[in-house]
VEXLUM-749523 format. One record per residue: residue in one letter; x negated, y, z negated of N, C-alpha, C in turn. Coordinates in steps of 0.1 Angstrom, whole numbers, plus 5000, padded with zeros to 4 digits. Example, Ala and Ser with C-alpha at 12.3 -4.5 7.8 and 13.67 -1.06 7.14 Angstrom:
# VEXLUM-749523
a486849434922487749554922486849674922;s487249784929486349894929487150004921;
This chain:
# VEXLUM-749523
m225423231486226523311492226423451486;i226523551495226423691491227723741485;s227723811474228923861468229323991475;l230624021475231124151480230624261471;n230724241458230224341448229824261436;s229324331426228824261414229824191406;n231124221408232224161401233024061409;s232724051422233523961430233123811428;q234123721430233823581428233423521441;t232423431441231923371453232523231453;g232723181466233223041468234723041465;f235222911466236722891464236922891448;f238122941445238522941431240022921430;f240522881418242022871416242623001415;n243723021423244323151424245823151419;g246223031415247623011410247623001395;a248822961390249022951375248122841369;n248022731376247222621371245722641375;k244822661366243422691368242622561368;n243222451366242422321365242722221376;r243822231383244222131393245022191404;q244722151416245522191428245722081437;q246922041441247221931449247621981463;v247021911473247321951487247621821495;n248721831503249021721512248221731525;f247921611530247121611543247721511553;k247421521565247721431576246521341578;l246821211580245721121584245921071598;i245021121607245121091621243821031626;n243820911631242620841636241520841625;n242020811613241120801601240520931596;l241021041602240521171598241521251590;i241021331580241921411571242121551577;v243321581579243721711585244421801575;i243921911571244422001561244822131567;p245822201560246322331565245422441558;l244622511566243722611561244122751567;e244322851558244522981562243223061563;i243023131575241823211577242323351580;n242023451571242523581573244023591575;g244723511568246223511568246823421579;k246023361588246523281599246423131595;r247523061595247522911592247022831603;l245922751601245322671611245222531606;s244822431614244622291610243122261611;f242522211600241122181599240922041595;i239821981600239421841595238521861583;l238721791573237821791561236721691564;d235521751564234321671570233121701561;t232721591553231521601545230221601554;g230421571566229221561575228821691581;v229521801577229121941582228722031570;n227722111572227422211562227822351566;k228522361577229022491581230522481584;t231222581583232622581587232722631601;i233222541610233222561624234622571630;l234822681638236122701645235922681659;f236722591666236322571680237622561689;n238722601684239922591693240922701689;l240722821695241622931693242322971706;s243622991705244323041717244823191713;e245423251722245923391720246923391708;n247623281706248623281695247923261681;d246623221682245923191669245023301665;s245123421670244223531667244123551652;i242923561647242723571633241823691629;g241523771638240723901635239423871628;l238523801634237223771628236423891624;l235723881613235024001608233523981609;n232824101611231324101610230723991619;t230824001632230423901641229023931648;s228323821651227123831659226923691667;k226123691677226023571686224823481681;i225023351682223923251678224023131688;e223123031686223222911693223222791683;l224022691686224122571677223822451685;r223222351678222922221685223622111676;g224122011682224721891675224421771682;l225121661679224921531686225221541700;g224621451708224921461723223621481730;t223721481744222521491752222321621759;g223221721757223121841764222421951757;e222522071762221822191756222522251744;p221822331736222522401726223722491731;v224722511723225922591728226022721721;s226622821728226722951723227822961713;a227623041703228623051692228623191686;i229623231679229623351671229623321656;i228923401649228923381634229723501629;s230623471620231523581614231423571599;k231223681592231123681578232223751570;k232323721557233223791548234623771552;n235023651556236423611559237123561547;t238423571546239223511535239823381539;f239523271532240023141534241023111522;k242123041526243023001516243622861519;l243622771509244122641509245122631498;k246422651501247422651490247022761480;y246722721467246322821457244822831455;l244122771464242622781464242222891474;i241422981469241123101478239623131477;s239023181488237723241488237723361497;r237123471493237223601500235923631507;n235023541507233623581513233123461521;e233823411531233423291538232823321552;t231823251555231223261568231723151577;i232023181590232523081599231823091612;y231522981618230922971631231922941642;v232023021652233023011662232422961675;i232722841680232222791692233222831703;l232722891714233522961724234222861733;k233822741733234422631741234622511732;d235822441734236122331726235422201731;y234122191727233322071732233821941726;f234421951714234821831707236121761714;d236921851719238221801726239021721716;l239021761703239721681693241221691694;s241721801698243121821698243821721708;s243121701720243721611730243621471725;k242521431718242321301713243221261701;m243621361693244421341681245921371683;g246321421695247721451698248321561690;t247521641684247921761677246821871677;t247121991675246122101676245222091664;i243922081666242922091656242122211659;h242022301649241222431652239822431647;g239422341638238122341633237822241623;i236622251617236122151606235522231595;i235822181582235222241570234722131561;g233622161554233122061545232522121532;y231222141532230522181520231122301513;n231522401520231922531514233222511506;l234122411510235322391503235122291491;l234222201493234022091483233122121472;k232222221474231022231464231422281450;d232622341449233022401436234022311428;f234322191433235422111427235021971426;i235721891417235821751418237021721426;v236921641437237921631447238321481448;e239621451445240121321445240921301458;v240521211467241121181480241921051479;n243221061480244120941480244620911494;y244020821501244420791515245820731516;k246220661506247520591506248720701505;s248520791495249620891493249421011502;k248221021509247921141517247921271509;k247321261497247221381489245721391484;i245321521483244021551477244221641465;n243621601454243621681442242221751440;f242321881438241121961436241121991421;y240021951413239921961399238822061395;n239022131384238022221378237022131372;p235722131376234722051371234422081356;k234722201351234522231337235522171328;t236622131333237722071324238021931327;y237621881339238021751344237321641336;k238021541332237421421325237821291333;y236821221337237121091343237820991334;k238820921339239420821331238520691332;k238620611322237920481322238520391333;c237620341341238120261353237120151355;k237520031351236719911353236619861367;k237619901375237719861389237019971399;c236420071393235820171401234320151402;e233720201412232220201414231820341416;t230920381408230320521409228920511414;t228620591424227220591430226720731431;p225520751427224920891429224620911444;f224521041448224121071461223121181461;m222321191472221321301473221921401484;f221621521482222021631492220821651501;y221121661514220121711523220821801533;r220421931533221122031541222622031538;k222922021525224322031520225221911525;k224521801529225321681533224921571523;p225921481519225721381509225221241515;f224221181509223721061514223620961502;i224120831505224120731495223320611499;k222920531490222220401493223320291493;a223220211503224120091505223319981511;k224019871513223319751519224119701531;v223419651541224019591553223319461556;s224119371562223619241567223919231582;l222819201590222919191604222619051609;d223319011619223018871624221618851630;t220918971632219618961638218518931627;i218918931614218018911603218518801594;g219518721598220018611590221018671580;n221018611568222018641558221618741548;k220318791548219818881538220419021540;f220519101529220919241529219619321531;i219819431537218719531538219319671533;d218419741526218819871521219019971532;a220020061531220220171541220620301534;l220120411539220520541534221520601544;l222720621540223820651549224520781545;l224820871555225620991553227020941550;v227621001540229120981537229821081546;d230421031556230921121567232521111568;f233221201560234721201561235121251575;g234321311582234621361596234321261607;g234021141603233721031613234920931613;s235520901624236620811624236220661624;d235020631629234520501629234220451615;a234120311614233720261601232220291597;m231320271607229920281604229120311617;w228120401615227120421625225820371620;l224920311628223620281624222620331635;f221420361631220420421641219420311644;e219420271656218520161661217120201658;n216420101651215020111648214620221638;s215720271631215420361620214720281608;k214920151608214120051601213819941610;e212719871607212319761616213519661618;e214319631607215319531607216619581614;i216719711616218019761621218019761636;k218619661642218719651656220119611660;t220519641672221919611677222119451676;p223219411670223519261669223519201682;k223619061682223518991695224719011704;r225919031698227119061706227419211705;f227519271716227819421716228419461730;f228919581731229319641744229019781744;n228619841755228319981756229520061758;d229520181752230720271752230320411749;i231320501752231220641747231720651733;l230920681724231320681710232020801705;g231920911713232621041709232021151716;e232421271712231921401717231221481706;g230021531710229321621700229221761706;l228621851698228421981703227621991716;s226721891717225721891729226121781739;g227421741739227821651750228321521745;p228621421754229021291750228021211742;i228521131733227621051724227720901729;y226720841734226720711739226120611729;g226420481731225820381723226420251724;n226120151716226620021716227520001704;r228619931707229619891696229419741693;s229519711680229319571675229919561661;r229419461654229819441640228619401632;v228619441619227619391610228319281602;s227519181598228019061591228719111578;k228019191570228619241557228119381554;f228919461547228519591542228719591527;k227819641519227919631505227719771499;l228719811491228719941484228819911470;g227719911462227819871448228419731447;r229419711439230019581438230919541449;f231319641457232319611468231619561481;e232119441485231519381497232519371508;i232219421520233219431531232719341542;e233719261547233319161557233519211571;k232519201579232519221593233119361598;p232619461591233119601596232519631610;t233219701618232719751631231619851629;v230719851638229519941637229220001651;s228720121652228320181664226820211663;f226020171673224620211674224420321684;l223920431679223820551688222620531698;d222720601709221620601719220420681713;s219320671720218120731714218120881713;a218820941723218921091723219821141711;s220921071709221821111699221221081685;t220520971684219820931672218821041668;h218021091678217021191676217621321670;n218721361676219421481671220021461657;a220521341654221221321641220221301630;r219021251632218121221621217221341617;d217821451613217121561608216521511594;l217121421588216521351576216021221581;k214621201581214021091587214320961580;q214620971567214920841560216320791563;r217120871570218520831572218620711582;n219520621579219720501587221020501594;g221920591591223220591597224320661589;s225520621590226620691582227820591580;i228620621570229920551569231020651571;g232020611578233120701581234520661576;g235520721582236920701578237320551579;g236820471588237220331589236920251576;i235920291569235620231556236220311545;l236020441545236420531534237920521531;k238820501541240220491539240720371532;r239820281529240120161521239920181506;f239620301503239420341489240120471485;k240320481472240620621466239220671463;v238920791467237520841466237520971458;w236620981448236321111441235021161446;i235121281452233921351457233521451447;d232421431441231921521429230621581433;y230721691441229521771444228821831432;p229521891423228821951411227921851404;n228321721403227521621396226821521405;n226821541418226121461428226521311427;k227821281427228221141427229521121434;f229721001439231020951444231520841435;t232820831434233520721427234420661437;f234420531438235220451448236120351440;k237420351444238320251439239120191450;k239020061453239620001465241120011464;n241820031476243220031476243819911484;g245019911487245719801493245219761507;s244519851514244119821527242619771527;f242119741516240619711515240319591523;k241119491524240819361531241419361545;n242019471550242519471564241319451574;d241719391585240719361595240219491602;f239019491607238419601614238619561629;n239219651637239319631651238919751660;y238419721672238119821681239319841691;n239319941699240119961710239719851720;m240619751723240219641731240719651745;s241219771749241819791762240819841772;g239819921768238920001777239520131781;l240620171775241220301778241020401767;d240520521771240420641762241620731766;v242620741757243820811760243820941753;i244221051760244221181753245621251756;y245921351748247121431749247021511762;n248121531769248121591782249121701783;g249321771772250321881771251721831771;k252721921775254121881775254621881789;e255621801792256221791805257721791803;l258521831813259921841812260521701815;v261321651805261821511806263321521807;k263921451816265421441818265921331809;e266821361800267321261790268821251791;k269421131790270821101790271421141776;n272621211777273421231765274521131765;i274521041756275520931757276520951746;t277820931750278920941741279520801739;n279720761727280320631723281820651721;i282720571728284120571726284520451718;s285220461707285620351699286920291704;d287320171700288520101705289720171699;a290920121703292220191700292520191686;y291920101678292120101664291220181655;g290420261662289520351655288420291647;q288120161650287020101643285720161646;r284720141637283420191639282820131651;p282220221661281720161673280520071671;n280519961678279419871679279319811693;e278419721696278319671710279519601715;k280419551706281619471710282819561712;n282919671704284219741705284119881710;s282919911716282720051721282320051735;i282620161742282120181756281320311756;s280120301762279220421763279320491776;f279520621776279520701788278420801788;v277720811800276720921801277521041807;t277721131798278621251802277721361807;t276521381801275621491805274221451805;y273321531810271921511809271321641803;s270321631795269621741790268121731794;f267521851795266121861799265321911787;n264321841783263521881771262021861774;f261221951768259821941769259321841758;k258621731763258121631755256621611757;h255921561747254421541749254121431759;s253021451765252521361776251121321773;y250721201778249421151776248821101789;k247421111790246821071802245520991799;i245020921808243720841806242520931809;k241720951799240521031801239320951806;h239120831801238020741805238620601807;v238020521816238220381817236920311816;v236720231805235420171803235120061814;e234020071820233619981831233619831826;n234219741834234219601831235219571819;s236119661816237119631805238319581811;p239319531803240619481808241319581817;a241319701812242019811819241319841833;f240019831833239219851845239619751855;y239619621852239919511861241419521866;a242319571857243719581861243919691871;g243019791872243119891883243520031878;l243520051865243920181859242720281862;l243120401863242120501867242120631858;k241020701857240920821850242020921856;d242720991847243721091850245121031853;d245220901853246620841853247420891842;v248620941844249520991833250420871829;i250320851815251120731810252520761808;i253420681814254820691813255420601803;k255020481803255620381794254520271790;i254520231777253620121773254520011765;n254419891770255219781764256619821760;g257319881770258719911769259020041762;k258020111756258220231749257820351758;l258720451759258420571766257320641759;a256320691767255220761761255620881752;h256620951757257021071750257721051737;d258020921734258720881721257720831711;i256420821714255520761705254320861704;t253520841694252320931691251120871697;i250020951698248720891703248220791693;g248520811680248120701670248820571673;d250120571677250820451680250120381692;i249720461702249020401714247720341710;n246920411702245620351697245820231689;q246920221681247220101673247519981682;m248320011693248619901702247419841708;f246419921711245119871717244219801707;q244519801694243719741684244319621677;e245519591681246319491673245719351672;k245619281684245019151683244519111697;d243519021697242918971709244018901717;k243918921731244818861741246218911740;k246519021733247819081733248119141747;k249319111752249619161766250019311765;i249519391774249819531776250419551789;k251719601789252319641802252419791802;i251919851812251820001812252220051826;t253120161825253520231837252920371837;v252220401848251620531849252120611862;k251820741862252120821874250720861879;r250520831892249320861899249620941912;n249221061912249521151924251021151927;g251821151916253221161918253921031920;v253220921921253820781923253720701911;l254920641907254920551896254320411899;m253420371890252720241893252720161880;k252920021881252919941870251619851869;f251119831857249919751855250119661843;e249319551843249419451832248019401829;f247719391816246419321813246519271798;r245519201794245519151780244319211773;l244519241761243319291753242319191752;h241019231751239919131751238919181739;k238719081730237819111719236419081723;s235619181725234219161730233319121719;v233519171706232619141695233419101683;
């Protein structure tokens, strides 16, 4: 990184009274860590992502103007099957995360939101940040408390922890890779070694690259799906499970896994030895210390370690659809003549007025072919009104995704609006793998 002058400090540093520790709260949405990052004085929402070596901004509106400095045009390529995308590179920007600050940051601005993360997460996401924020600290991520501690590596001392597993990692293009073991039903009960990217910006449990090793093949039971969106378009592949995943002493039973298609695998494997990645579906089961200065991770399992891994079993890909005007009843409770506290027996409810409020709305982006929702008759662009008795504007997109992952054969009753007409559908979740 280039200094502004011979006396300026490069990278992030502590700017508050405490020069050894800074704590930041985060939101956990779809297994992804969302932090409040200020860029040139404007507060934005960024995903913390160890899988990126550049800070990328991809969702700016007129209200989010940040006055980017020293700009020029470039092209970027990512996962997906499309062409490289146009972007702007901007240098010497000021970044601030609570009392952590850097005054010489480079940011890549993608002129179109190819990721569509905001609609999928139900809240505005402006960009992703990884290496530049993490490289100068020891970072403790506590998924349970939703807090991140940034420590000064010169003063931080690890506590003795018999229940922890520390593993070294190698850097390639400023991304961390660890060695782990996986067991696939195609090769019996034996474990095979795998070199995996530790990807805090991936919501899935695990990705594997077909034929990156002779033994790594899609398991016997799988289904085809859209795995996500990349810079270069949709990412396709097969979803399945591995029999076991082993990280040091920690052994995880039947985690879900996605096998990328050949085009996405080719774009992702800039490191030829790479066999895949582990993401938030596994990482959230631990407290994790990210130690870039010393090239190591430390893992300590938390209370969710043994929770089941589940897919979306509906076949619906639901996204945020902006806000709509909702008519709501204002109900007044009248107590009995003795002035007792109102309840169902001694009170009468009157609808005295109505109010109109803007509430969030959701719609169906994709319906997976041959899925329960597909056979029920649901279609792309159906606007969701109600799911299992709950009005859509009273729940979050996370609540909806949770409903679709709860258990095999769970009944889903859904009301949608299609071309202005209310329609009711019913189906049961189906566990394919």
